[in-house]
C-alpha positions in Angstrom: 109.3 101.9 85.0 112.5 101.4 87.0 114.3 104.1 85.0 112.0 106.7 86.5 112.8 105.4 90.0 116.6 105.4 89.6 116.6 108.9 88.0 114.7 110.3 90.9 117.0 108.6 93.4 120.1 109.8 91.6 118.8 113.4 91.4 117.9 113.5 95.1 121.2 111.9 96.0 123.1 114.5 93.9 121.1 117.2 95.7 122.1 115.7 99.1 125.8 115.4 98.4 126.3 118.8 96.7 128.1 121.2 99.1 126.5 124.3 100.5 122.9 125.5 99.8 123.3 126.9 96.3 120.5 127.3 93.8 121.5 124.3 91.7 121.3 122.0 94.8 117.7 123.1 95.5 116.5 122.9 91.9 118.1 119.4 91.4 116.3 118.3 94.5 113.0 119.7 93.2 113.3 117.9 90.0 114.2 114.7 91.9 111.1 115.0 94.0 109.0 115.6 90.9 110.3 112.5 89.1 109.8 110.5 92.3 106.2 111.6 92.3 105.9 110.2 88.8 107.2 106.9 90.1 104.5 106.7 92.7 101.9 107.8 90.3 102.7 104.7 88.2 101.8 102.3 91.1 98.0 102.6 91.5 97.2 100.7 88.3 99.1 97.7 89.7 97.2 97.8 93.0 93.8 98.4 91.2 94.5 95.2 89.2 94.7 93.2 92.5 91.9 95.1 94.3 94.3 96.5 96.9 92.6 99.9 97.3 94.4 100.8 100.5 97.7 100.9 98.6 96.1 102.7 95.8 95.2 105.6 98.2 98.7 105.4 99.8 100.6 105.6 96.5 98.5 108.5 95.3 99.0 110.3 98.6 102.8 109.7 98.3 102.8 111.1 94.8 101.0 114.2 96.0 103.4 114.6 98.9 106.4 114.4 96.5 104.8 117.1 94.3 104.4 119.3 97.3 108.1 118.9 98.3 109.1 119.6 94.7 106.9 122.7 94.5 108.2 124.0 97.8 111.9 123.5 96.8 111.2 125.2 93.4 109.6 128.2 95.1 112.5 128.4 97.6 114.9 128.4 94.6 113.1 131.2 92.7 112.7 133.3 95.8 116.4 132.8 96.8 115.2 131.1 100.0 117.5 131.1 103.1 117.1 128.7 106.0 115.5 130.0 109.2 117.6 131.1 112.1 117.4 127.7 113.6 119.4 126.5 110.6 116.9 123.6 110.1 116.0 123.4 106.5 113.1 121.0 106.2 113.3 120.4 102.4 117.0 119.6 102.5 116.5 117.2 105.5 113.6 115.5 103.7 115.6 115.1 100.5 118.6 113.7 102.3 116.4 111.3 104.3 114.7 110.0 101.1 117.9 109.8 99.1 119.8 107.9 101.7 116.8 105.7 102.7 116.2 104.9 99.0 119.9 103.9 98.5 119.5 101.4 101.3 116.1 100.0 100.2 115.5 100.1 96.4 118.7 98.1 95.4 117.5 95.2 97.6 113.9 95.6 96.3 114.7 95.9 92.6 118.0 94.1 92.0 117.3 90.3 92.0 120.8 89.3 93.2 120.8 91.6 96.2 117.2 90.6 97.0 118.1 86.9 97.0 121.2 87.6 99.1 119.3 89.5 101.7 116.5 87.0 101.9 119.0 84.1 102.1 120.9 85.8 104.9 117.7 86.4 106.9 116.6 82.8 106.2 119.9 81.4 107.5 119.7 83.6 110.6 116.2 82.3 111.3 117.4 78.7 110.9 120.4 79.3 113.2 118.2 80.9 115.9 115.8 78.1 115.8 118.6 75.5 116.0 120.1 77.4 119.0 116.7 77.1 120.7 116.6 73.4 120.1 114.1 73.4 117.2 115.0 71.4 114.2 114.1 73.2 111.0 115.5 73.1 107.5 115.5 75.3 104.5 114.9 74.8 100.8 115.8 78.0 99.0 113.9 80.7 100.9 111.4 78.1 102.3 111.7 77.1 106.0 110.0 73.8 107.1 109.4 73.1 110.7 107.3 70.3 112.1 106.0 69.6 108.6 104.8 73.1 107.9 106.5 75.4 105.5 106.9 79.2 105.5 108.2 81.3 102.7 110.6 84.1 103.5 110.1 87.1 101.3 111.6 90.7 101.2 108.9 91.9 103.6 110.3 89.4 106.2 113.7 91.1 106.2 112.7 94.5 107.8 114.7 96.3 105.1 111.9 98.9 104.8 112.2 99.9 108.5 116.0 99.7 108.5 116.2 102.0 105.4 113.7 104.4 106.9 115.8 104.9 110.1 119.0 105.0 108.2 117.7 107.8 106.0 116.3 109.8 109.0 119.4 109.4 111.1 121.8 110.3 108.2 119.7 113.4 107.3 120.4 115.0 110.7 123.4 117.3 111.2 124.5 116.2 114.7 127.7 115.0 116.4 128.9 111.6 115.4 128.5 110.3 118.9 124.7 111.0 118.8 124.3 109.6 115.3 126.1 106.4 116.3 123.9 106.1 119.4 120.7 106.6 117.4 122.0 104.0 114.9 122.7 101.4 117.7 119.3 101.7 119.3 117.5 101.4 115.9 119.1 99.4 113.0 120.7 96.5 114.9 117.7 96.3 117.3 115.2 96.2 114.4 117.2 93.4 112.6 117.4 91.3 115.7 113.8 91.8 116.7 112.7 91.0 113.1 114.6 87.6 113.3 112.8 86.8 116.5 109.5 87.8 114.9 110.1 85.5 112.0 111.1 82.7 114.4 107.8 83.2 116.3 105.7 83.0 113.1 107.5 79.8 111.9 107.2 78.1 115.3 103.6 79.2 115.9 102.7 77.8 112.5 104.7 74.7 112.9 103.3 73.9 116.3 99.8 75.1 115.3 99.6 77.2 118.5 96.4 79.0 117.3 94.7 76.2 115.5 94.2 75.9 111.7 94.6 79.7 111.3 97.9 79.8 113.2 99.9 81.4 110.4 97.3 84.2 109.9 97.0 84.9 113.6 100.7 84.8 114.3 101.8 86.8 111.2 98.9 89.2 110.4 97.8 89.9 113.9 100.4 89.2 116.7 103.6 89.8 114.8 102.3 92.9 113.1 101.0 94.4 116.3 104.3 93.6 118.1 106.3 95.2 115.2 104.2 98.3 115.5 104.8 98.7 119.2 108.6 97.9 118.8 108.9 100.5 116.0 107.1 103.1 118.1 109.4 102.6 121.0 112.5 102.6 118.8 111.3 105.8 117.1 110.8 107.4 120.5 114.3 106.5 121.6 115.8 107.8 118.4 114.0 111.1 118.6 115.1 111.5 122.2 118.7 111.2 120.9 118.1 113.3 117.8 115.2 115.8 118.4 116.0 117.2 115.0 114.0 114.4 113.5 110.9 115.6 115.3 111.5 119.0 113.9 111.6 117.4 110.4 108.3 115.7 111.0 106.7 118.9 112.4 108.1 120.9 109.5 106.7 118.6 106.9 103.3 118.6 108.6 103.3 122.4 108.7 104.3 122.5 105.0 101.4 120.2 104.1 98.8 122.1 106.1 100.1 125.4 104.6 99.6 124.0 101.1 96.1 122.7 102.0 95.1 126.1 103.5 96.4 127.9 100.4 94.4 125.7 98.1 91.3 126.0 100.2 91.5 129.8 100.2 91.9 129.9 96.4 88.9 127.6 96.0 86.8 129.6 98.4 88.0 132.8 96.9 86.9 131.6 93.4 83.4 130.8 94.8 
């Protein structure tokens, strides 16, 4: 249900914008993460119905992760937790990152008018780029036809997921505006431009049948995905060079997860 998703986002956003580090800020964040875990727990049934068991595992893992964050924030609240001397509060940073990233992603994913606008904009950019390269293509809605072969542009072709992820991570860091702007410039605009070029490559490769009858599958599922993975790795490296606090966030979340796992393991072994 969308209502669960929007409640979780609003709660985490409220936690992110409240001033200071008071108890209500932390408890609101904990509730937001808890509701967010319910949202992810609703997803496996959909993926089971279409036999997509990889996403079943991923959504369950995401739900468990959200529960761990919620539990940690609640414990911090009840214990009157104070941030470490480094002033890096992992749970606040994670809450801010998810809240801001969600604000950039879910409206486009769940509101039809915004989704259509974004897909239409990307489709126009692809057509413009191809025309600039001397390739005659035309669109019908969100369909692009080139050389008699048609490709449908969907939300996944817009790179909004990656853009929202980096927006959330960058905005969650307490750093000088100059560094935040630099991190933004080497990530978000670059991701958008590279994504347009990726889409152009897929359309042209399919239209020209560069790889035979399976040109679309090879171009999209193999080459484009591999290229996107390498590009995102390089961009992430550059962003973390500018904002090392993001690496601290990742390291802190990993330590939090391993601490929970070790605690559960000790309790299970202790009961045996």
